[in-house]
Structures are given as structure tokens and as C-alpha cells.
N, C-alpha and C positions, 0 to 999 in steps of 0.2 A: 176804476169802478167807483160808483157813488153808493154810499151807505147812509141810511137814516136810522137813528136809534134814540132811545129814551135816556135822559140824564136827570139828575137832581141838583138844583142850584140853591145857593143861599140867596138872601136878598136884604135890602136896607133895613127891613123890620126884623131881621133875624129868623125868618120863616123859610122852610124848605118848600120849593115848588118843583113840580115835574115839567119837563120841557122836551122838545125834540131837537136833535142836532143832525145836520146833513154834512157829510164830508166826502171828499174824493180820496180814495185810498191810493197813496203814493207807492212807488216801486219798492221802497225800503220799509214799508209799514205793514202791520198786521191788524186785522179786525178781530177783536176779542169779545166773546160773550161773557160778561161778568157774572160770576156765581157767588162770590164772597168779597166783602170789603171790610177791613178793619177800620175802626174809628180812632183818630189820634187827636190829642189836644191841639195840634197845629190847625186842624180843621176849624176849630173855634175862632182862630185868628182871622180866617177868611170868610166867615159865615155871612157877613154883611156886604161882601164885595160883589156879589152877583155871579161869581164864577161857579163852575161845576166843582163840587167838593170831592174829597177822598183821594188817598194816595197809598192804600195798602190793598191792592187788588189781586184776586185769583180768578182765573177764568179759562175758557176753552178757545183756542184759536179757530176761527171760522173761515177766514180768508187771509191769503198772504199776497203781498206785492210781488211783482215779477222778479225782483232781485233778491228776495229773501231765501236764505238757505239754512239758517240756524234753527228754525222751527217749521213745523208743517201743520196743516189742518188737522184738528183733533187733539193736538198737544194740550196738556194742562199746564198753564204757566202762571207766574206771578209778575206783577208790574207795580211800580210805586212812585217814589218821589221824583225821579228823573224821567222825563218824557222822551227826550231825544238828546243824543250826543253826536259830535262830528266824527269821532273815531280817529282823527289824524293830528290833532294839536298835541303839544308837548305833554299836557296832563293826561290825555287819553293814552298816549304812547307809553307812559311810565306807570300805568295802573291806577291813576288817581282820576278816573273819568267822571267822578261825581263833581269835580271841579273843572270840567270841560269848559274851554273858553268860548264855546259857541252853543252851549247847552240850552235846552228848554226844560224848566223845572216847575214843580208845583207852586202855585201862588203868584208866579211872575210871568209865565208864558202859557200858551195853549189853553186858555181859560175855558174853552168849550169841552175839555176832556178831563175826566177824573174817574175815580173808581166807585163813586156813588152813582151808578149807572147800570143800564141793562147791557150796554156794549161800550167799547172804547176803541179808539184808533191809536196805536202806539208804534214808536220806532222799534223795529225788530231787535235792534242791538240792546234794547233796554227791557227785554222780557226774559224770564228765567224758567226753565223747565222745573216742575215740582217732582221730587223723587217719588217713584212708585211706592204706594203704601203709606205715605205721609199725608194726612188729611188736610184738605183745603182750609177747613175752619181753623186749623192751627198754623198753617202756612201764612195766612193773611197778615197777622200781626208781626211776622218776621220781616215783612217788606219795608217797614220803617222802624218800629220800636226795637225789634230784634236786630235789624241791620245797624242801627245807630250804636247800640252797645257792643255789637260784635266788631265793628271797626276799631273801637278802642282796644278791645281784648286781643285782636288779631294783628293789628297794624302798628301798634305803638310800643312794642317791646315788652308786653306783659308776659311774665314767666310763671310756670306752675309753682315755683318755689317762693313766690312773692305774696305779700299781704295786699289784697285788693279790697278797698272800701267801697261800699254802695250806700249812698245817702238817699233815702226815699224809697218806699216800696209801693210802686204803682205800676203803670203800664210798662215803663222802661225798667224800673228798678227790680221788679220780680224776675224779669228775663235776665237781667245782668247777674243776679244771684245764681240762677239756674245754669247759665252758660259758663260763668267763671268757675263754679263748683265742678262742673263737668270737665273743665280743663285741668282741674287739680289744684286750683289756687286756694289759698287760705282767705275765705271771704268774710269780711267784717262788715256787718250791717249797722248803720246809724239811722235811728228813727226817732221821731218826736215823742213817742209814747211806747208803752209796753204792749199795746194792743195786737201788734203783728209779730210778736216774738216767735210764737210757735210756728206760724206759717214760714217765717224766714228760715228757721232751723230745718223745717221739713223740706224747703227748697234747696238746702245744701250749705247754709251759712255755718261758719265755724264759731263766730261770736256775734252777739247782739248787744248794742249799747243804746240807751236812751240819750240822745244828744240833740240839742237845738242850737241853731246858729246864735252865737253870742256866748254860749257856754264855754267853760274850760274843759280840757280833755278829761275823760274818765280817769280815775285813779289807776296807776300802773298800766296805762294804755301804751301798747307797743306801736310805734309809728307805722304809717302806711306808705307803700311805694306808689300806689295808684289810688285815686279817689274819683269815682264816677258820681257826679251830681245828677240825680234822677228825680228829685222832688221839686220843691218850690224854686222858681227862677230868681226869687229875692234871696241873695246869698251874702252873708257877711264873711268875706274872704279872710279878714283879720283873725277870726276865730277858727278858721280851717287850717291855717298854716301850722299851728302847733301840733296838729294831728299827723303831719307829713314827715316822712323820713328825708334825709339829705338827698337832693336831686329827685325828689318825688314829683309826681305830675297830678294835677287836678283837671278834670274834664267836665266842663259845664255843658250838659246834654239837654237841659231844658233852659231856655233863655227867654228873656223879655225884651221888648223893644227899647226900654228905658236903659240908660247907661248905669253901670255899677261901679262903685269906687274900688280901686285896686291898690293894696298896700305894697307898693313897689319895694320899699326898703326891706320889709319882712321877707319878701320873695328872695331878695338878693342874699340875705344872711344865711339862708338854708339851701340856696340853689334850686328852689322850687319853681316849677313852671305851670302856667295855666294854658292848657292845650285845647284849642278849638278843633271841632271835628264835625263834618257834615255827612250824615246818613252813611252811605257805603258805595264803594265801587262795584262794578259788575262782578269782578272776581270775588270780592268779599261776600256778596250776596249768594253766589253759587256755593262757596265753601260753607257759609252758614246753613244753607238748606241741607247740604250733605251732612254736616255735623249734627244738626238737630234730628235728622232722620236716623242716623246711626246711633245716636245716644238717646233717642226717644224723648227728646226735650219738647214739652208741650206748653204753650202759654196757658195761663189760667184765664178763662174767657166767660163772657155772658153773650148770648145771642139775641138778635133782634131782626125783624123783617127788613129787607132792602127795599123799602118804599118810603114815601115822605113821612108817614106817621111813625114808622120804625126809626128813621133817622132822627127825627125831632125828639122822640122819647129817649133814645140812647144818648143824644147830646145833653139833654136835660139831666139825666142820671149822672153823666160825666161831670157836669157842673156842680152837682150836689155831692160829689164824692162817693157815689154808690156803686160804681163799676169795680168789680173784682175780677181781673185787673185789666182786661182788655175787652172792649165791645167788638163783636163781629156781626156784620149785617149779612144776611143770607137770602138768596133768591130761591124760587121754586117751592117745593112742598114744605121745606123748612120754614117758610114764611108762616104757614098755617100752624105749625107746631109751636112757634114762639109768640103767638098772639095772646097768651094767657094774661099778660100784663095789662091788656086793654080794659078789662072789667074785673076787678078783684072782689070776688064773693067767696066766702068760706065754703070750701068743698066743691063748688060749681063755678066755673068761669065761662061766661057767655061770650060768643063771638058770632058774627053774621057776615061772613065773607063769601062773595060769589066769584067763581072762576070759570072762564070759557075753556072747554076742552075740545080741541079740534074744530072749533067753530060751531059745535052742535049742542053738546051737553053742558049743563050748569051744575056745579057742585055747591051745595049749601052747607057750610060748616056750622053746625048747630051749637057746638060747645065743647068744652074740655072738662071732663069729669074725672077726678082722681088721677090726673096726669095723662089720661088717654083721650084722643080726639075721636069724636063720632062724626061721620060724614053722611049726609043724606043725598043720594044721587037721584035727581029728578023727583025728589020728594018720596021715594019709594024704598030703596034699600039702604041699610045702615052698614058702614064699614068702619072697623076700628083700625086706626093706623098706630102701630106700636113699635115700628122700627124693624119688624121681622119680615113683612111681606113687601118685597121690592124686586125689580128686575135689575140684575147686575150686568153692567156693560163696562168692561175694562176696570173693574173694581169700583164703579160708580153706579148709582141708581139712575135710570133714565126715564124721564116722563115726557110725553108729547103734549105740548101746550100751544095754544094760539095757532091752530091750523098747521101744525107740523114742526114748529120751532122746538128744538131739543134743549131741555134744561137738565143739568146734572146736579146731583146731590151726593155728598160723601155718605 
């Protein structure tokens, strides 16, 4: 079956452009309608490469290949960094399929596919059902940011009795605090300033220390068994080793393309290791989704429209350090709710977005006043959208758009 859909690419000038992609759906693949996508710092690395961006997707399965049995049409699923795996190599067979020897992954393969899109074609083995009741807007950041820290917490021997350090409170770091605290760990946060102390403690941290790479350890600092590096990729490992306990592990989860000096002798004296880790296996992502749903763990997010303007705005705010703490791009009626940032006027924020409904009517969004959107239908009737009036279908609001295409909103 051939499918054509809208995607958003980067380009040499660093601008986002909309394009169309046509693919033939293979027997092992699913065709997904994208409803939400997280924004990750990794997307910035590939902005000028011309590929379709995004790797934190949530959507609805619309078509399935003839061999697909794991999901069915209508399922709400997540999809992310890994596009396809073979399922038969030694790494796949031992539960480390994010290292599949024949994989397709974000930034290197399948460059016409990404989660900054209206639809995507994905290997069915690499999509994950979202637990009922867990909102898509929170599930999206778990596909990369959450998955990356969860692999460390769940696959490398972290115990609830241990001291777990988190350096940097951003997209990864704030989730590391929440997840490690929910596991029962003693979470020690290291940050470059006092600014985020209260937030860190509210997220579940046991301790908060102002620490910058190059500093000496805080006075009477009790050493760490695990340290997740979630902030700047420029790290002075020599200043980190004194923070570590014997046989402790340091996990660099944000990395740069440039080489970093490693003080090998200092590692040897304490038996400290630097452990690389790549996103997550299928099993890890499934357990993360289950854990987050059971423990009601929600990323701290800001929302933007899933269109070219929304993507560029979110990426610019990420560069400027304004995102607290994960940007989520949303399709459907939420696009109109989140257009307040387009024109910032005290008390009244103007927008002028027109939308085709069923190929007949046009909706003119006149503006956002005191947080409520007013919509003029055919220039005659005004409707206030306040989150109360909606049609519920399987726990999601359903809206018919573009001549019958169904879009879902949490």
C-alpha cells in the first residue's frame, strides 16, 4: 500500500520546511498518524542536514502491514529514536536491541521519516502501546529523554538504597530526578546555581548542591554510587571523580561530537567507570511507560503547534534556555490553543489562523483573551473553547478535519 503524508525537514539555512513524502507500506510496518512529538536537543544537531526531524512521537495506528500482530488500527502508540531492528542478531536476542547490528536509527538512516510530521511509517517492532489514562502529551518526552535516563536506572544495577547523582536540571535531568526518586533512590542534584533548588526538591531530590565542573566537592559530601550527566556536554571528568564512591559509575547522557579528555589514572585509583548508554531497548521503554503511568510521573512541559512555525519557535526557545523542561509539539485543536506566543500583547493575544473543516467550513480564530480562545464560524457565531466541550472517544477528543481525517487530542 502506498501512503503520502506531510513532514517537516530542516535545511542548510537552519529553517524548517514542510514537504510531502510517499512510501510503500511494507509487511512489517505500520502507518501512524502523529498527534504529538517531543523536541530534543539532538534535533538541533541534525537541523541543517535536510532530514525529517523528531524522534519522540505519539500517534494513532492507521494502517498495518500484513505481517503485523503486535498492534492494530486505532492503537495509541509511541515511537522514537530507533526506526527499525532486525530482531534476530545477538543484541536483539539478548534484550539490547537499541544496539541492533542491522538497525535504522534517527540521524543516520530512514531520513524521510521522523516525528515532526503528520504521519510516519515505522517498523511495528519499534512502536509501543501507551497505557490507558496516560496522556500523550506526557508520553512523548518519555520516548527519548525519559527512555535515556530510565535505561541507566533500570539496566545498570541502580538500587533503591544507593545515592544517585543528577548533574543538570533540564529535559533529561528533571526526569532523572522524578524517576529515581519514585524508585526510592537517594537523589543528589548538582546544579550550577541556586535557581532550581526548590524545583529539584519538589521533584523528589534528597539533596541539592551548587557545583560547577572544576569545583572541589562540597564540604562533607557523601560519595555517589551513580552519577547521571544530564547538563552540558563539556565535562571536566577530573573534578567529577572525587564525587564518586569506590566502583562508582558516571553516565554521560548528553554528549558532543568533540573528544573529551579522560583522566585514566584517577579512574583506576577508585575503580570508577564511565558507562556509555544509548536511549533504550524495547523492553526498557515498555517498562518505563508502565512505571510512569502507575506512579503518575509527568514530565514538566511547554506546548507548541506541530507546524513549521511552532517547531522553529520551540527550537529557538530551546537554544535560549527558555524551555521548562521539555517542549511538546501538538497537532489538532491544541495547535490553536498554543498560538498565544505568536503575538504578545498585554491582556489580548491576536491570532488569525484559518482551518478547513470537512472541506466546507472555515474557522477564523480571532484571538485569545484572558486565556480563552474565541472562534468565529463563517463569521457569524462565536464559540469559547475552554477544555470542557468535547466529544470523548476512547478517552480522547475526536475532531473531523480535512474531509474526514480523524485527529485525536488528549
